[in-house]
C-alpha positions as a Markdown table, in Angstrom:
| # | Residue | x | y | z |
|---|---|---|---|---|
| 1 | Met | -197.7 | -54.1 | 31.2 |
| 2 | Gly | -194.1 | -53.5 | 29.7 |
| 3 | Lys | -190.6 | -52.3 | 30.6 |
| 4 | Ser | -188.6 | -49.1 | 30.4 |
| 5 | Asp | -185.6 | -47.5 | 31.9 |
| 6 | Gly | -184.9 | -44.1 | 33.8 |
| 7 | Glu | -183.0 | -42.3 | 36.4 |
| 8 | Ile | -183.4 | -41.6 | 40.0 |
| 9 | Ala | -182.2 | -38.8 | 42.4 |
| 10 | Phe | -183.5 | -39.0 | 45.9 |
| 11 | Gly | -181.3 | -37.2 | 48.5 |
| 12 | Ala | -177.8 | -38.3 | 48.0 |
| 13 | Leu | -178.8 | -41.3 | 46.0 |
| 14 | Lys | -178.4 | -41.2 | 42.3 |
| 15 | Gly | -178.6 | -43.9 | 39.8 |
| 16 | Phe | -180.3 | -45.8 | 37.0 |
| 17 | Leu | -183.6 | -47.6 | 37.0 |
| 18 | Asp | -184.8 | -50.8 | 35.2 |
| 19 | Val | -188.5 | -50.6 | 35.3 |
| 20 | Arg | -191.2 | -53.0 | 34.8 |
| 21 | Tyr | -195.0 | -52.0 | 34.6 |
| 22 | Ala | -197.5 | -54.3 | 36.4 |
| 23 | Thr | -200.5 | -54.3 | 38.8 |
| 24 | Arg | -200.6 | -53.9 | 42.5 |
| 25 | Asp | -203.9 | -54.3 | 44.4 |
| 26 | Gly | -205.8 | -53.9 | 41.2 |
| 27 | Ser | -204.0 | -50.8 | 40.1 |
| 28 | Ala | -201.4 | -50.1 | 37.6 |
| 29 | Cys | -197.9 | -49.6 | 39.1 |
| 30 | Ala | -194.3 | -49.4 | 38.2 |
| 31 | Glu | -191.8 | -51.8 | 39.9 |
| 32 | Phe | -188.1 | -51.0 | 39.6 |
| 33 | Ser | -184.6 | -52.0 | 40.3 |
| 34 | Ser | -181.8 | -49.5 | 40.7 |
| 35 | Glu | -178.1 | -49.3 | 40.5 |
| 36 | Gly | -176.0 | -46.2 | 41.4 |
| 37 | His | -174.3 | -44.2 | 44.0 |
| 38 | Asp | -175.2 | -42.8 | 47.4 |
| 39 | Glu | -172.6 | -40.3 | 48.6 |
| 40 | Asn | -170.0 | -41.9 | 46.2 |
| 41 | Asp | -170.6 | -45.4 | 47.6 |
| 42 | Pro | -172.0 | -48.0 | 45.1 |
| 43 | Thr | -175.4 | -49.0 | 45.9 |
| 44 | Cys | -178.4 | -51.0 | 44.6 |
| 45 | Gly | -182.0 | -51.6 | 45.5 |
| 46 | Arg | -185.7 | -51.9 | 44.3 |
| 47 | Gly | -189.0 | -50.2 | 44.7 |
| 48 | Trp | -192.5 | -49.4 | 43.4 |
| 49 | Ala | -194.7 | -46.5 | 42.6 |
| 50 | Met | -198.5 | -46.2 | 41.8 |
| 51 | Ile | -201.0 | -43.6 | 41.6 |
| 52 | Gly | -202.9 | -43.7 | 45.0 |
| 53 | Thr | -205.9 | -41.9 | 46.5 |
| 54 | Ala | -206.6 | -38.3 | 45.5 |
| 55 | Gly | -204.3 | -38.7 | 42.4 |
| 56 | Arg | -201.0 | -38.8 | 44.5 |
| 57 | Leu | -198.0 | -40.8 | 43.4 |
| 58 | Val | -197.1 | -43.2 | 46.2 |
| 59 | Gly | -194.3 | -45.8 | 46.6 |
| 60 | His | -191.4 | -47.1 | 48.5 |
| 61 | Phe | -187.7 | -47.3 | 48.0 |
| 62 | Tyr | -185.6 | -50.3 | 49.4 |
| 63 | Ile | -181.8 | -49.9 | 49.3 |
| 64 | His | -180.0 | -53.3 | 49.5 |
| 65 | Asn | -178.6 | -53.8 | 53.0 |
| 66 | Gly | -179.6 | -50.4 | 53.9 |
| 67 | Asp | -182.5 | -48.0 | 54.6 |
| 68 | Asp | -185.9 | -47.9 | 53.0 |
| 69 | Ser | -188.2 | -45.0 | 52.6 |
| 70 | Ala | -191.9 | -44.5 | 51.6 |
| 71 | Phe | -192.9 | -41.5 | 49.6 |
| 72 | Val | -196.0 | -39.6 | 48.5 |
| 73 | Cys | -195.9 | -37.0 | 45.8 |
| 74 | Glu | -198.4 | -34.3 | 45.2 |
| 75 | Arg | -199.0 | -32.0 | 42.3 |
| 76 | Gly | -198.5 | -28.2 | 43.3 |
């Protein structure tokens, strides 16, 4: 549990994160809000990330009044 900050770069979306650490379905997770720009247009949103099966990082981005996208990251 706690909080932090960070940055995001996902496609044309670039911005800053306000992060809160919590639990989701019994596992540790990070929930965040974001503020930044998407192709030079101001944007904000929210999302979450957690370690899923096989040690992969899984999560979801939600852009306010816009798209949303699930993601899975795997170590190379």
